[in-house]
Each structure stands twice: as C-alpha cells, then as structure tokens.
N, C-alpha and C positions, 0 to 999 in steps of 0.2 A: 511399438511406436517408441522413439527416445523420448526420455523425459526432459521436458523444455528447461533450459538454464539460464535464458537471458529474458528481461522484461519483455521485449518484442516476441520472442517464442512462446512465453507464457500467455501473453495477450492473444496471440494467433491461435494457440490452442483452445482458449477458452471461447473466442468469438467462433470458431469453427464447431465448438461443442465435441472437441475430441478428447478433453479430459473433464472430470468433475470437480467439485469443489475440494474434496479431499487431495486429489493430485495437484491442484493448484497451490494449496497451502504446503504441501511436500515440495514442489518445485521452488516456491519462494524460500522455503527454508534452506533448501540446498543451494540456492542462490546467494544465500547471505542476507535477505532481505527482513528476515523474522526478528533478528536480534535489534535492529533499530526500531522495529514495531514495537516491541516489548518495552523498550525505553520510552518511546512515545506514550504508550498505554499507561505505564507507571506513572510518567509526569502528569499526564491528564487526570488520572485518578487521584492523584494526591491532592489536585487542586479541585477535586469534585465535578470534573468535567468528563464527559464520556461522548465518544463518537462511534459510530457502526465499526465493526471488526473489519470489513474490506476497505472502508475509508482509512483507516490506520495502516493497513498494508499499502495501499496506493501513496499515503503520505510518507511511508517509510522508504519508498523508492525515489521520491522526488525530493525529500528535505536533505538528505546528506550530500546531493549533487549540487544543491542550490538551484535547482531546476524550477522554472515557473509552472504550477499546476493549473491548467486551464480546465473550468468545470461549470456546470450549470447548478452545482451544490455548494457553492462558495461558503455558506453558513457554516457547514460542517467542518471544512478544511481550515477555515479562518481561526479555529480553536487552537490549531496546533502552532505553538510559538515558533518564530522564525520561517515558517513555510511561506514561500511565494505564491500566491493565489490570485487568479483572475477569473471572476465569475462573469 
C-alpha cells in the first residue's frame, strides 16, 4: 500500500483501518504537518496549556490554511491561538 500523503488520504486510511497510529504520524510528518504541530505544542506548553497530541496534529492541518475546524470538541481546539473553531 502506498503511504498516504494528503490530509484526505491520511483520513481515508485511518477511517478504513488500513494504517496504524505510527503510520499516521509518519505520513503526517512526510506531508509536512508535524513542523507546525511542534510549533503549536511549544507555544501552548510555554503558556502552561496542553491539549491532546492528535488534536494538535488536527489543528496543525487547519491553522496554517486559515481553515475553519468544525468539531464537537471545541473546548480543546479553542486553546490554539488564531485557530478558527466551530463547536
């Protein structure tokens, strides 16, 4: 199986259970999403704020694009400055 490289391919692979958590992180890294995730994590940590690791990875995909993140978990994502969130 080809390693997913776009957010859509990663989401499809996860939803179909064709790749595990380690492969998700590897695919996100290769697609360039983890650099922004590290930045978000460092900024939140410096302020004493922590959110779940997968939520940071999700935020790292939406934030640099200025995309609206629609979620039922808004309280987590609202902690990321500048992230557009609809709960």
